[in-house]
C-alpha positions in Angstrom: 1.2 38.9 -27.2 3.2 35.6 -25.2 2.9 36.4 -21.7 5.2 33.9 -19.7 4.4 32.2 -16.1 7.4 34.6 -14.2 6.1 37.4 -16.3 2.4 36.7 -15.2 3.3 36.0 -11.3 5.1 39.4 -11.1 2.4 41.0 -12.9 -0.4 39.7 -10.3 2.1 39.9 -7.3 2.6 43.7 -8.0 -1.4 44.3 -8.9 -2.0 42.7 -5.1 0.2 44.8 -3.5 -0.8 47.7 -1.2 2.9 49.4 -1.5 5.6 49.3 -3.2 7.0 45.8 -3.8 11.0 44.6 -3.0 12.5 42.9 -6.0 13.8 40.6 -3.2 10.2 39.9 -1.9 8.9 39.2 -5.5 12.0 36.9 -6.1 11.4 34.6 -2.9 7.8 34.7 -4.0 8.8 33.2 -7.4 11.6 31.2 -5.6 14.3 32.9 -8.2 17.2 34.9 -8.2 16.7 38.9 -7.8 18.7 38.9 -10.6 16.2 36.7 -13.0 13.3 39.2 -11.9 15.2 42.1 -13.5 15.5 40.2 -16.5 11.8 39.7 -16.5 10.6 43.0 -15.9 11.6 43.9 -19.7 9.1 41.9 -20.6 6.8 43.1 -17.8 7.3 46.7 -18.8 6.3 45.9 -22.4 3.0 44.4 -21.6 2.5 47.3 -19.3 2.9 49.4 -22.0 0.6 47.9 -24.1 -2.8 48.7 -21.2 -1.5 52.0 -20.5 0.9 51.4 -17.7 4.1 51.7 -16.6 6.2 50.3 -13.9 8.2 52.8 -11.4 11.3 50.9 -10.4 12.2 52.5 -7.3 15.7 52.3 -5.8 15.3 50.9 -1.8 11.9 51.0 -2.1 10.9 48.5 -4.7 8.3 48.4 -7.6 5.1 49.2 -8.3 2.4 49.8 -11.2 1.1 53.3 -12.1 -1.9 54.0 -13.9 -5.5 54.1 -13.5 -7.6 51.3 -11.9 -9.5 51.2 -15.2 -6.2 50.1 -17.1 -4.7 48.1 -14.4 -8.6 45.9 -13.9 -8.6 45.8 -17.4 -5.0 44.0 -17.6 -5.7 41.9 -15.1 -8.6 40.5 -16.8 -6.3 40.2 -20.2 -4.3 38.0 -18.3 -6.0 35.8 -17.1 -8.1 35.4 -20.2 -4.7 35.0 -22.0 -5.3 32.1 -25.2 -1.3 31.4 -25.0 -1.3 31.5 -20.9 1.6 29.6 -19.4 1.4 28.2 -15.9 4.4 27.5 -13.2 5.0 24.2 -12.2 2.8 24.4 -9.3 -0.2 25.6 -10.7 0.1 23.6 -13.2 0.3 20.6 -10.7 -2.8 21.8 -9.1 -4.7 21.9 -11.7 -3.8 18.2 -13.1 -5.0 17.0 -9.5 -8.0 18.6 -9.4 -8.5 17.1 -12.5 -7.8 13.6 -11.7 -9.9 14.0 -8.5 -13.4 14.9 -10.3 -12.7 12.6 -13.3 -14.9 9.8 -13.6 -12.6 7.5 -15.4 -8.7 7.6 -16.1 -7.0 10.4 -18.5 -4.4 10.1 -20.4 -1.5 11.6 -20.2 -1.0 12.9 -23.4 -4.4 14.6 -22.9 -2.9 16.9 -19.9 0.1 17.5 -22.3 -1.9 18.9 -25.0 -4.3 20.8 -22.4 -1.4 22.1 -20.4 1.1 23.1 -23.6 3.6 20.7 -22.2 5.9 17.3 -22.8 4.6 14.2 -21.8 7.9 13.6 -19.9 6.9 17.1 -18.1 3.2 15.8 -17.1 5.1 12.4 -15.6 7.5 14.8 -13.6 4.2 16.5 -12.4 2.3 13.2 -11.3 5.7 12.6 -9.1 4.9 15.1 -6.8 1.0 15.0 -7.5 1.5 11.7 -5.8 2.9 12.7 -2.2 0.5 14.9 -1.9 -2.2 12.3 -2.6 0.0 9.7 -0.1 -0.9 12.0 2.8 -4.7 11.6 2.2 -4.4 7.7 1.8 -5.3 7.9 -2.1 -3.4 6.1 -4.6 -2.6 7.2 -8.2 -2.7 4.5 -10.9 -0.8 5.0 -13.8 -0.2 2.1 -16.5 0.7 2.2 -20.1 -2.3 2.6 -22.4 -4.5 2.7 -19.7 -3.8 6.6 -18.4 -3.8 7.9 -14.8 -6.3 8.2 -12.3 -6.6 8.6 -8.4 -8.2 5.5 -6.3 -9.4 5.7 -2.6 -12.5 6.2 -0.5 -14.7 9.1 -1.2 -14.1 10.6 2.2 -10.5 11.4 1.2 -11.3 12.7 -1.9 -13.5 15.2 -0.7 -10.9 16.3 1.7 -8.2 16.3 -0.7 -10.5 18.4 -3.0 -10.9 20.6 -0.2 -7.9 20.8 0.7 -6.4 22.1 -2.6 -9.7 24.6 -3.2 -8.2 26.1 0.2 -4.8 26.0 -0.4 -4.9 27.4 -3.8 -7.9 29.4 -3.7 -7.5 33.5 -2.3 -9.6 34.1 1.1 -10.7 37.4 0.3 -11.6 36.5 -3.4 -14.0 33.6 -2.1 -15.6 36.2 0.4 -15.9 38.6 -2.3 -17.5 36.2 -4.7 -19.8 35.2 -1.8 -20.8 38.8 -1.2 -21.7 39.1 -5.0 -23.8 36.0 -5.0 -21.4 35.0 -8.0 -22.6 37.1 -10.6 -21.4 38.4 -13.7 -19.9 41.8 -12.5 -18.3 39.5 -9.8 -14.3 40.0 -8.8 -12.1 38.6 -11.6 -10.2 35.2 -10.6 -7.3 34.1 -12.2 -7.5 30.7 -14.1 -6.7 28.4 -11.4 -9.0 29.7 -8.8 -11.5 29.6 -11.6 -10.7 25.7 -12.5 -10.6 24.8 -8.8 -14.0 26.6 -8.2 -15.3 25.1 -11.0 -15.0 21.5 -9.2 -18.7 22.8 -7.7 -21.6 24.6 -9.4 -21.5 27.9 -8.5 -25.1 28.6 -8.3 -24.7 25.8 -5.5 -22.2 27.8 -4.0 -24.7 30.7 -3.5 -27.3 29.0 -2.0 -24.8 27.2 0.5 -23.1 30.2 1.4 -26.8 31.5 2.5 -28.2 28.6 4.2 -24.8 28.0 6.3 -25.0 32.2 7.3 -28.7 31.4 8.4 -27.8 29.0 11.1 -24.4 31.5 12.4 -26.7 33.2 15.1 -27.5 29.9 16.5 -23.4 29.1 17.6 -22.3 31.0 20.5 -19.2 31.5 19.0 -18.3 33.1 16.3 -17.1 31.2 13.0 -13.5 32.5 11.8 -13.8 33.2 8.1 -11.4 30.2 7.1 -13.6 27.8 8.9 -16.7 29.3 7.6 -15.0 29.1 3.6 -14.0 25.7 4.9 -17.8 24.5 5.7 -19.2 26.6 2.6 -17.0 24.4 0.5 -17.5 20.9 2.0 -21.0 21.7 1.9 -20.9 22.3 -1.7 -18.5 19.1 -2.7 -21.1 16.9 -0.8 -23.9 18.1 -2.7 -22.0 17.9 -6.2 -20.8 14.0 -5.1 -24.0 12.9 -3.5 -25.9 14.1 -7.3 -23.2 11.8 -8.8 -23.9 9.1 -6.5 -20.7 9.4 -4.6 -21.4 8.5 -1.0 -19.4 8.8 2.5 -19.9 6.3 5.6 -19.2 7.1 9.1 -19.3 4.2 12.3 -22.0 3.9 13.9 -20.9 4.3 17.3 -18.8 7.5 16.2 -21.9 8.9 15.0 -23.7 8.2 18.0 -21.1 10.4 20.2 -22.1 13.4 17.8 -25.7 13.3 18.2 -25.1 13.8 21.8 -23.6 17.8 20.9 -25.8 21.0 20.1 -23.7 21.5 16.9 -25.3 17.8 15.6 -28.5 19.6 16.4 -27.4 22.9 14.1 -26.0 20.8 11.5 -29.2 18.8 11.2 -30.9 22.3 10.3 -28.4 23.0 8.1 -29.1 19.6 6.0 -32.9 19.8 6.4 -32.8 23.0 4.3 -30.4 21.8 1.9 -32.4 18.5 1.3 -35.6 21.2 0.9 -33.3 23.6 -1.7 -31.8 20.2 -3.7 -34.3 18.1 -3.4 -32.4 15.5 -2.2 -32.0 12.9 0.4 -28.8 13.3 2.5 -27.4 10.5 4.3 -26.8 10.7 8.0 -23.0 10.6 7.7 -23.2 14.1 6.0 -24.5 15.6 9.0 -21.8 13.5 11.4 -19.0 15.6 9.1 -21.0 18.6 9.1 -20.5 18.2 13.3 -16.9 17.9 12.7 -16.8 21.3 11.2 -18.5 22.9 13.5 -16.9 21.2 16.5 -13.6 22.1 14.9 -14.0 25.8 14.4 -15.2 26.0 18.1 -12.2 24.2 19.5 -10.1 26.5 17.8 -12.0 30.0 18.9 -11.6 29.1 23.0 -9.7 27.1 25.2 -12.7 26.9 27.1 -15.2 25.5 24.8 -12.8 22.6 25.0 -13.5 21.4 28.5 -17.1 20.4 27.8 -18.9 17.6 26.6 -17.4 14.8 24.6 -14.3 17.2 24.7 -13.8 17.1 28.5 -12.2 13.7 28.7 -9.8 14.2 25.7 -8.6 17.7 27.3 -7.8 16.0 30.6 -5.5 12.9 29.0 -4.2 15.7 26.5 -3.3 17.8 30.2 -1.8 14.4 31.1 0.2 13.8 28.2 1.2 17.8 28.6 2.4 16.8 32.3 4.2 13.5 31.8 6.6 15.2 29.0 7.2 18.5 30.9 8.5 16.1 34.1 10.7 14.4 31.3 12.4 17.3 29.8 12.1 19.4 32.6 10.1 22.2 30.5 7.4 23.2 32.0 4.9 23.1 28.5 1.6 23.9 30.3 3.1 27.7 29.8 2.2 27.2 26.1 -1.2 28.5 25.2 -2.0 26.6 22.1 -0.6 23.5 22.7 -3.6 21.7 24.5 -6.0 23.3 22.0 -3.9 21.7 19.3 -3.7 18.3 21.1 -7.3 18.2 21.7 -8.2 19.1 18.0 -5.2 16.7 16.8 -6.4 13.5 19.5 -10.2 13.4 19.1 -10.4 12.1 15.4 -7.1 10.1 16.0 -8.6 8.8 19.0 -11.5 7.3 17.0 -9.4 5.6 14.6 -7.2 4.0 17.0 -10.0 2.4 18.9 -11.2 1.5 15.7 -8.3 -0.2 14.3 -8.3 2.0 11.0 -4.9 2.9 9.8 -3.1 6.2 10.7 -0.9 7.6 7.5 1.9 9.7 8.2 4.4 10.3 5.4 6.9 12.2 7.6 7.0 9.5 10.5 10.4 8.3 9.4 12.3 11.7 9.0 10.5 13.1 12.1 11.8 9.8 14.3 15.5 10.6 12.8 15.1 14.7 13.7 14.3 14.1 17.1 14.9 10.9 18.5 14.8 12.1 22.2 11.6 13.6 21.9 9.8 10.4 19.9 11.1 8.4 22.8 9.1 10.4 25.5 6.6 10.7 23.3 6.2 6.8 23.2 6.3 6.6 26.9 3.9 9.2 27.6 1.1 8.1 25.5 2.0 4.3 27.1 1.4 5.7 30.4 -1.8 8.3 29.5 -3.3 5.8 27.2 -2.8 2.0 29.1 -5.3 0.3 26.6 -4.5 1.9 23.5 -1.8 0.9 21.0 -0.6 4.0 19.4 1.0 3.5 16.3 5.0 5.4 15.5 2.4 7.3 12.7 0.5 8.6 15.5 3.2 9.1 18.2 5.1 11.4 15.1 1.8 13.4 14.9 2.5 14.3 18.4 6.0 14.7 18.5 5.4 17.3 15.8 2.8 19.1 17.6 5.3 19.3 21.1 8.1 20.3 19.0 6.3 23.1 17.8 5.0 24.4 21.0 9.0 24.0 22.3 10.1 26.5 19.4 8.5 28.6 20.4 9.4 28.8 24.1 11.6 31.4 25.5 14.7 30.9 27.4 16.3 28.7 25.3 19.8 30.1 24.4 20.8 31.4 20.8 22.5 29.2 18.4 26.4 29.2 18.1 27.1 28.7 14.1 30.3 27.9 12.3 30.6 29.4 8.7 33.4 27.9 6.5 34.6 28.7 3.2 37.4 28.6 1.0 39.4 31.8 2.7 37.5 32.7 5.5 37.3 36.4 5.0 34.7 36.6 1.6 32.0 34.4 1.3 32.3 33.0 4.5 31.5 36.7 6.0 29.1 37.3 3.7 27.2 33.9 4.2 27.3 35.5 8.2 25.5 38.3 7.5 22.8 36.9 5.9 22.6 33.8 8.5 22.0 36.3 11.4 19.9 38.7 9.1 17.8 35.1 8.4 17.2 33.3 11.3 16.3 34.5 14.6 18.1 31.9 16.2 21.5 32.0 15.4 23.4 34.1 18.5 26.6 34.0 17.6 28.6 33.2 14.0 32.1 32.6 13.5 34.1 32.0 10.4 36.9 30.0 9.4 38.5 29.0 6.7 39.4 25.5 5.1 43.2 25.4 6.2 42.1 26.8 9.8 39.1 23.8 10.3 41.4 21.1 11.2 42.7 23.3 14.5 38.7 24.0 16.0 37.2 22.0 18.0 34.0 21.9 16.0 31.8 20.3 19.1 31.7 23.7 20.6 29.4 24.5 17.4 25.5 24.3 17.3 25.9 24.2 13.4 28.0 24.0 10.8 27.8 25.8 7.4 29.9 25.7 4.4 30.0 27.0 0.9 32.5 24.0 0.0 32.7 20.1 0.7 34.5 19.7 3.9 35.9 15.8 3.5 36.1 15.1 7.5 33.4 16.8 8.9 30.3 14.5 8.7 27.5 17.0 10.2 27.2 20.0 8.2 25.0 21.8 5.6 26.4 22.4 2.3 25.1 25.7 1.1 25.2 28.4 -1.5 26.5 31.9 -0.3 23.6 33.7 -1.5 21.6 31.3 0.5 18.6 30.5 -2.3 15.3 29.6 -1.0 16.0 25.8 -1.0 18.9 26.1 1.1 17.1 28.5 3.6 14.6 25.4 4.2 17.2 23.1 4.7 18.5 25.0 7.2 15.3 25.7 8.8 14.3 22.1 9.3 18.3 21.4 10.7 18.2 24.6 12.9 14.6 23.4 14.3 16.0 19.8 15.0 18.8 21.9 16.8 16.9 23.9 18.9 14.5 20.6 20.1 17.9 19.1 21.2 18.8 21.7 22.8 15.7 22.4 24.8 16.3 18.9 25.8 19.6 19.3 27.8 19.1 20.0 31.4 20.6 23.0 32.3 23.0 23.1 35.2 23.8 26.5 36.7 25.4 25.4 39.8 28.5 25.7 38.6 30.8 28.8 40.1 31.9 31.7 38.5 36.1 31.6 38.5 38.1 34.9 38.4 40.1 35.0 35.1 44.0 33.8 35.3 46.9 35.8 34.8 47.3 34.0 31.5 44.0 34.9 30.2 44.5 38.3 30.8 47.4 38.4 28.8 46.2 36.7 26.0 42.9 39.0 26.1 45.3 41.9 26.2 47.5 40.1 23.2 44.2 39.9 21.1 43.7 43.6 21.1 47.0 44.7 20.0 46.5 42.2 17.2 43.2 44.1 16.4 44.8 47.2 16.5 47.9 45.8 14.1 45.8 44.6 11.6 43.4 47.8 11.8 46.7 50.3 11.3 47.9 47.9 8.8 44.5 48.0 6.5 44.1 51.7 6.8 47.6 52.1 5.5 47.1 49.8 2.6 43.5 50.9 1.8 43.5 52.0 -2.3 41.0 53.7 -4.5 41.8 53.9 -8.4 40.0 53.8 -11.7 40.7 51.8 -14.5 39.5 51.8 -18.5 40.6 48.5 -19.3 37.9 45.9 -20.6 39.8 42.6 -19.9 40.3 41.2 -16.2 43.5 40.3 -16.2 44.7 43.4 -17.2 43.0 45.2 -14.8 43.5 42.6 -11.5 47.5 42.7 -13.0 47.3 46.8 -12.3 46.1 46.5 -9.2 48.5 43.5 -7.8 51.6 45.6 -9.7 50.6 48.5 -7.7 50.3 46.5 -4.3 54.1 45.2 -5.0 55.0 48.4 -5.5 54.1 49.4 -2.1 55.5 46.6 -0.8 52.3 45.0 0.0 52.6 42.0 -2.7 55.6 39.6 -3.6 54.0 38.3 -7.0 51.7 39.9 -9.1 51.7 36.9 -12.0 50.7 34.3 -9.4 47.9 36.4 -7.4 46.0 37.5 -10.7 46.3 33.8 -11.9 44.7 32.4 -8.3 42.2 34.9 -8.5 41.0 34.5 -12.1 40.9 30.5 -11.5 38.7 30.9 -8.1 36.1 33.5 -10.2 35.8 30.1 -12.7 35.0 27.7 -9.6 32.4 30.2 -7.8 30.6 33.4 -8.4 32.5 36.6 -7.1 29.6 39.0 -7.8 27.2 40.2 -5.5 24.2 40.2 -6.5 22.0 43.7 -6.8 25.1 45.6 -6.4 27.6 46.0 -9.0 29.9 45.1 -7.0 32.7 41.9 -7.4 35.0 41.0 -4.8 38.0 39.3 -5.5 39.8 37.9 -2.2 42.3 35.4 -1.5 45.0 34.3 1.6 48.6 33.3 0.2 51.9 33.2 1.0 53.0 35.4 -1.4 51.3 38.2 0.2 53.2 39.6 3.5 50.2 42.4 4.7 46.9 42.5 4.5 45.4 45.6 1.9 42.1 46.3 0.6 41.5 47.8 -3.0 38.5 49.6 -4.9 38.8 49.6 -8.6 36.5 52.0 -10.4 35.8 50.3 -14.0 34.6 52.8 -16.6 32.7 50.3 -18.5 31.1 47.5 -16.4 31.8 43.5 -17.0 29.8 40.8 -17.0 30.7 38.3 -14.3 29.7 35.3 -12.6 27.3 36.3 -9.8 27.4 34.4 -6.1 23.7 32.9 -7.0 25.1 31.6 -10.3 23.4 33.9 -12.4 25.6 36.8 -14.4 25.9 40.0 -13.9 27.1 43.6 -14.7 30.0 44.8 -12.4 31.5 48.5 -12.6 33.2 47.8 -9.2 36.0 45.4 -8.4 37.1 45.0 -5.0 40.4 43.5 -4.1 40.7 42.4 -0.9 44.2 40.3 -0.3 46.1 38.7 3.3 48.9 36.2 4.6 47.8 32.5 4.9 49.0 33.0 8.4 47.0 35.5 9.4 46.2 36.1 13.2 42.1 35.4 13.8 41.8 38.4 14.6 43.1 39.8 11.4 41.4 37.4 9.7 38.0 38.9 11.7 38.8 42.4 10.6 38.9 41.6 7.1 35.5 39.8 7.3 34.0 42.3 8.9 34.9 44.8 6.1 33.5 42.3 3.6 30.3 42.4 5.1 29.9 45.9 4.2 29.4 45.2 0.9 26.2 43.1 1.5 24.6 43.9 4.8 24.2 48.0 4.3 22.8 49.8 1.7 24.9 52.7 2.6 27.8 51.0 1.8 26.7 49.6 -1.9 26.2 53.3 -2.6 29.4 54.5 -1.3 31.4 52.0 -3.3 29.5 53.2 -6.5 29.4 56.8 -6.0 33.2 56.5 -7.6 33.9 59.1 -4.8 37.8 58.1 -3.7 37.8 60.3 -0.4 34.1 59.2 0.3 35.3 55.8 -0.3 38.0 56.0 2.1 36.2 57.3 4.8 33.4 55.2 4.8 35.8 52.2 5.1 37.9 53.6 8.0 35.3 54.8 10.3 33.6 51.6 10.0 36.8 50.0 10.8 37.6 52.2 13.7 33.5 51.5 14.9 34.4 47.6 14.7 38.0 48.6 16.7 36.6 50.4 19.5 33.6 47.5 20.0 36.9 45.2 21.0 38.1 47.6 23.5 
């Protein structure tokens, strides 16, 4: 049986879950839409059935695999041993990268293509992604026609890259369980990628090395965290493997001499001595130096008190001077950050050595960081000149420091929330849906206003920290264009922009000296008028809240029928124009709300004299395009119409109603209940609660 990569990943996620897993979490883990996950579940159910298992799909809870543990273990073994294994792009790139790092000669692209069951063009695209990873380790990817592809660079960097991908892509708990079972035949099952990565080192050697590392843990005055313990075991296993292959690393004598004065160097020496005996191998002193650095790194991360001793003392002092300088420059007390001092010491120790030795420092994010945080970058450039007057810090290193300080600033309390403007074509549909998603997704956002493209020219956009739009904006330069359903790529772009805005906000000097003035008669009159407009709008909506059934299977006929009813009620002037506009609007972008069965048809036009809200219950569902771009089945059409010149307060009321479609699971259940009285009561009560908050 063929098992696709997504089906395999869904099964893996469910087998590893300790409780029911919501479809949204599965979709996020796979970077796809929930609709795509639902499509894949048919194949998953078939696979589970073949192994005596069933898929439980519980509304409001999520997914779970039901069956005895023996059958689940058999399924896990089957998907890992599957001959026609299909890899995700990320898995495929990890396999290619690990193979290249371990290879002694160039590998042909066709070889990778045949082994992984993809085209040469796909492999070439994967290599573009891999090249970005290698750049961060100062390694070069050589690609020549007729020659193949290989990685070139210093042995130290190659080892670091191998260790990184093992630590990044192999589950920490699986690795620990492997160590506990001494890599025996009954060890826990590993997926093919983890098993391949573990194959970069000899499994029997890992067992011996782990026992050696465990024997010296008692000599340390601080505990080794699991991640540090695993990192050290992997480092040593790689070192032994590469040394036996004739690959050696180098360390400057001066830096090695500094390390010799530490307690960690003595402990590392005992480890090396035992390994030399076990493997009958002469290990260079540079390896002892690198083990020492591992132990010292774990020591610094364990407790801040440990950094204020031995060779770390001077670095800690300098780091505190940096924090003091930046704190004064931006008028924020960064000494309150619990992690900043630790992080700076860990980072600066090797960095200062590289700067003193004139060694290159690579930072692929340097230009992006300098562009995103220009003020903070300038402050850090001044800070390093003040604290380290005899050293010349390259911009790459300054960018690293900016990242540490920016992270600390983002975690500080007392910074106000962001005010965000959301723009869509009408301002009453997708804008409100997107607004609700933004406030749920990003805690940094305090207030969200939503406006239509028509109203944008009348707004003072400088009053907003961030502008997010579902449509391209011609006269606005600084905004983020997103899909209203916020796919993962858009979430990442917004996270990046929000971090940038927050840092800029923290660097502003706060002026609390301005006195609080009494409101004028005009502002009081405006406030009262606003409440009156809210009341008028609520009354209009409650008087034009309709629910009816339709047996038609034609969208135009359904919308015509609803619009004709509104004409009869005096809520619409031109049925044909509005129907055509709504159908054309659907072609431009999906109107279905994913995972709800609801479709929202909405517009603001001159042909609409008063606002209305109509719920159309279909006898049979129709296929429509969702807001996430995927096709979906909808059996409830919601028609929300408003005048083009609707007041700001009226627009806010309609926008609130559209929020009900996505914000509260109860609302979705209510609309799909097909109970007219229940629907009307729910909407009426929600609008009433909204209005009372405005009084």
